[in-house]
C-alpha positions in Angstrom: 18.6 30.3 1.4 15.2 30.1 3.2 13.7 26.7 2.7 10.4 26.7 0.8 7.5 25.4 2.9 6.0 22.2 1.6 2.2 22.1 1.2 0.3 20.0 3.7 -1.9 16.9 3.3 -3.8 15.3 6.0 -4.9 11.7 5.5 -7.7 10.2 7.6 -7.6 6.4 7.4 -9.2 3.5 9.2 -11.3 0.4 8.7 -14.8 0.4 7.3 -17.2 1.9 9.9 -14.4 3.4 11.9 -15.9 6.9 11.7 -13.6 8.5 9.0 -16.3 10.6 7.2 -17.6 12.2 10.4 -14.1 13.2 11.5 -13.2 14.4 8.0 -16.2 16.7 7.8 -15.4 18.2 11.2 -11.8 18.9 10.2 -12.8 20.3 6.8 -15.2 22.8 8.4 -12.7 23.8 11.1 -9.5 24.0 9.0 -10.9 25.1 5.6 -10.4 21.8 4.0 -11.9 19.7 1.3 -12.2 15.9 1.1 -10.5 13.7 -1.5 -11.9 10.1 -1.5 -9.4 7.2 -1.1 -12.0 4.5 -1.7 -11.7 2.3 -4.8 -15.5 1.6 -4.9 -17.0 5.0 -4.1 -15.8 6.1 -7.6 -18.7 4.2 -9.1 -22.0 5.8 -10.0 -25.1 3.9 -8.8 -23.2 2.2 -5.9 -23.9 4.4 -2.9 -25.5 2.3 -0.2 -23.2 -0.7 -0.4 -20.0 1.4 -0.5 -21.2 3.6 2.4 -20.7 6.7 0.2 -21.1 10.0 2.0 -24.7 11.0 1.9 -25.9 14.1 0.1 -26.1 15.9 3.4 -22.5 14.9 4.2 -21.3 16.0 0.8 -23.1 19.3 1.3 -21.4 19.8 4.7 -17.9 19.6 3.1 -16.9 19.4 -0.6 -15.9 15.9 -1.7 -13.7 14.9 -4.7 -13.4 11.6 -6.7 -16.9 10.3 -5.9 -19.2 9.1 -8.7 -16.7 9.6 -11.5 -17.3 6.4 -13.6 -19.8 3.8 -14.3 -19.5 0.3 -12.9 -18.4 -1.2 -16.2 -15.7 1.4 -17.0 -12.1 0.5 -16.4 -10.3 2.4 -13.7 -6.7 2.0 -12.6 -4.4 3.0 -9.8 -2.5 5.1 -12.2 -5.7 7.0 -13.2 -6.5 7.5 -9.5 -3.0 8.9 -8.8 -3.3 11.4 -11.7 -6.7 12.6 -10.6 -5.7 13.0 -7.0 -2.6 15.0 -8.0 -4.8 17.3 -10.0 -7.1 17.8 -7.1 -4.2 18.5 -4.7 -2.8 21.2 -7.0 -6.2 22.8 -7.3 -6.8 22.8 -3.6 -3.4 24.1 -2.6 -3.8 26.9 -5.2 -7.0 28.0 -3.6 -5.5 27.8 -0.1 -7.5 24.8 0.9 -6.2 21.9 3.1 -6.6 18.5 1.3 -8.0 15.8 3.4 -7.4 12.3 1.9 -10.1 10.1 3.4 -10.7 6.4 2.9 -9.7 2.8 3.6 -8.4 1.5 0.3 -4.8 0.6 1.4 -3.3 0.5 -2.1 -4.7 3.9 -3.0 -3.4 5.4 0.2 0.0 3.8 0.1 0.5 4.7 -3.6 -0.1 8.4 -2.9 1.5 8.8 0.5 4.6 6.7 -0.2 5.1 8.2 -3.7 4.7 5.1 -5.9 5.6 5.3 -9.5 2.7 3.3 -11.1 3.1 2.1 -14.8 0.8 4.1 -17.1 -0.6 1.0 -18.8 -4.4 1.0 -19.4 -6.4 -2.1 -18.8 -6.5 -4.5 -21.7 -9.8 -6.5 -21.4 -9.1 -9.1 -24.1 -5.7 -9.9 -22.7 -7.1 -10.1 -19.2 -9.9 -12.4 -20.3 -7.3 -14.7 -21.9 -5.2 -14.9 -18.7 -8.3 -15.4 -16.6 -9.3 -18.3 -18.8 -5.8 -19.7 -18.6 -5.9 -19.5 -14.7 -9.3 -21.2 -14.7 -8.2 -24.0 -17.0 -4.7 -24.6 -15.6 -4.9 -23.2 -12.1 -3.5 -20.0 -10.5 -0.2 -21.8 -9.8 0.4 -22.2 -13.5 -0.2 -18.5 -14.0 2.2 -17.7 -11.2 4.9 -19.8 -13.1 4.4 -17.6 -16.2 4.9 -14.5 -14.1 8.0 -16.0 -12.4 9.5 -16.7 -15.8 9.4 -13.1 -16.9 9.5 -11.2 -13.5 10.8 -13.3 -10.6 10.8 -10.2 -8.3 7.1 -9.5 -8.9 6.3 -13.2 -8.5 8.1 -13.3 -5.2 5.9 -10.4 -3.9 2.6 -11.6 -5.4 1.2 -14.8 -4.0 0.0 -17.5 -6.4 -3.6 -17.0 -5.1 -3.7 -13.4 -6.2 -4.9 -13.8 -9.8 -5.8 -10.2 -10.3 -2.4 -8.9 -9.4 -0.6 -11.5 -11.4 -2.6 -10.6 -14.5 -1.8 -6.9 -14.0 1.9 -7.7 -13.7 1.8 -9.8 -16.9 -0.3 -7.1 -18.6 2.3 -4.4 -17.9 5.2 -6.6 -19.1 3.6 -7.5 -22.4 2.5 -3.9 -23.0 5.9 -2.3 -22.2 8.5 -5.1 -22.5 9.7 -4.2 -19.1 9.0 -6.1 -15.8 6.6 -4.3 -13.5 9.0 -4.8 -10.6 11.5 -2.5 -12.4 8.8 0.2 -13.0 7.3 0.4 -9.5 9.8 2.7 -7.9 9.0 5.0 -4.9 10.0 8.5 -4.2 8.9 10.5 -1.1 6.2 12.9 -2.2 7.0 16.7 -2.0 4.4 17.5 0.6 4.0 17.4 4.4 2.0 14.4 5.4 0.0 13.8 8.6 -1.8 10.5 8.7 -4.6 10.1 11.3 -5.4 6.4 11.8 -8.7 5.8 13.5 -7.9 2.5 15.2 -11.1 1.1 16.8 -11.0 -1.9 19.1 -12.0 -5.0 17.1 -15.0 -6.0 19.2 -16.4 -2.4 18.9 -15.6 -2.3 15.2 -17.5 -5.5 14.5 -20.5 -4.2 16.3 -20.4 -1.0 14.2 -20.0 -3.1 11.0 -23.0 -5.3 11.9 -25.2 -2.2 12.6 -24.1 -0.6 9.4 -25.0 -3.7 7.4 -28.4 -3.7 9.0 -28.8 0.0 8.2 -27.8 -0.6 4.6 -30.4 -3.3 4.2 -33.0 -0.9 5.7 -31.9 1.8 3.3 -32.4 -0.4 0.2 -29.1 -2.2 -0.4 -30.7 -5.2 -1.9 -32.7 -3.1 -4.4 -29.5 -1.3 -5.3 -27.8 -4.6 -6.1 -30.8 -5.9 -8.0 -30.9 -2.6 -10.0 -27.3 -3.0 -11.0 -27.9 -6.5 -12.2 -31.0 -5.5 -14.1 -28.9 -2.8 -15.8 -26.7 -5.5 -17.2 -23.6 -5.1 -15.0 -22.1 -8.6 -14.7 -20.7 -10.2 -11.6 -17.3 -10.5 -13.3 -16.8 -6.7 -13.1 -14.4 -5.4 -10.4 -17.3 -3.1 -9.2 -19.7 -6.0 -8.9 -17.2 -8.2 -7.1 -17.0 -5.6 -4.4 -17.8 -6.1 -0.7 -21.5 -5.4 -0.2 -22.5 -6.6 -3.7 -21.0 -10.0 -4.5 -22.4 -11.4 -1.3 -25.9 -11.1 -2.7 -25.3 -13.1 -5.8 -26.4 -16.4 -4.3 -29.7 -14.9 -3.2 -30.3 -13.3 -6.6 -29.4 -16.6 -8.3 -31.8 -18.5 -6.0 -29.0 -20.4 -4.3 -29.2 -19.0 -0.8 -31.5 -17.2 1.6 -31.3 -13.4 2.1 -30.4 -14.0 5.8 -27.5 -16.2 4.9 -26.2 -13.6 2.4 -26.4 -10.8 5.0 -24.5 -12.9 7.5 -21.9 -13.6 4.9 -21.6 -9.9 4.3 -21.0 -9.2 7.9 -18.4 -12.0 8.2 -16.6 -10.9 5.1 -16.6 -7.2 6.2 -15.0 -8.3 9.6 -12.3 -10.1 7.7 -11.7 -7.1 5.3 -11.4 -4.8 8.3 -8.7 -7.0 9.8 -6.7 -6.9 6.5 -7.0 -3.1 6.2 -4.8 -2.6 9.3 -1.7 -4.0 7.6 -1.8 -1.1 5.1 -2.4 1.7 7.7 0.4 0.9 10.1 3.0 1.5 7.3 1.8 4.9 6.2 4.1 8.0 6.7 3.4 10.7 9.4 1.3 8.2 11.3 -0.7 9.4 14.4 -2.8 6.5 15.8 -6.1 7.5 17.4 -7.5 4.7 19.4 -11.2 5.0 20.0 
């Protein structure tokens, strides 16, 4: 029996400011591909500058998917992302297009490329608020003990400082009656994966990040943040706690200078870029491009 050729997927990953979008557009034009975003913040409407969303010109140069698909106060989960990416993949392969998965959100990339089975449990705002209040009152360690009591395996993987992931694990358990650790299985996906990791030397990357932050300010980042606040989007929303937005809260609240907030944004972005690498080096079909 002649084996059936598996469809191909190319992932372009790298830290923020590594040059992923430019490379993706070049490959899309040369190989007949379309770009699927793997960025957990570029999904939000009205958040373009701070998320470094591809510009209108870049989006015109190559078709992009999963940008601007929900408002900043709309719940959005990893399971939803997986479903929407799978739909996009099927459509692109059916049209003879090469999917280019492009972004730096490690969890999104790993879930798709490693074939995670993510529990289909929608966010429950009231339950989450209750657990957040519990963590605030009793401490994150107390919340970790609650998780340990019902799912020791998940508690061993989730540090006691990661309140958001602990809440999600508890949410899944109380919604399904089954520990999240028993539901998060992995199966190799049925497509051929090539992962291009743009690994930029740290000193060069930091310089690029700092220049990008300055360019964002010049392009109107502060006005974008102020507009979101004026629209009523609270700082407690996952969207508003994003890198590029939450750093301006002290300035908007009259608690810090703009210059101090900009420096904080640069520092936090450097730290975020360092953490991103731990996700990339584990991805399948990895080709490291040092530049």
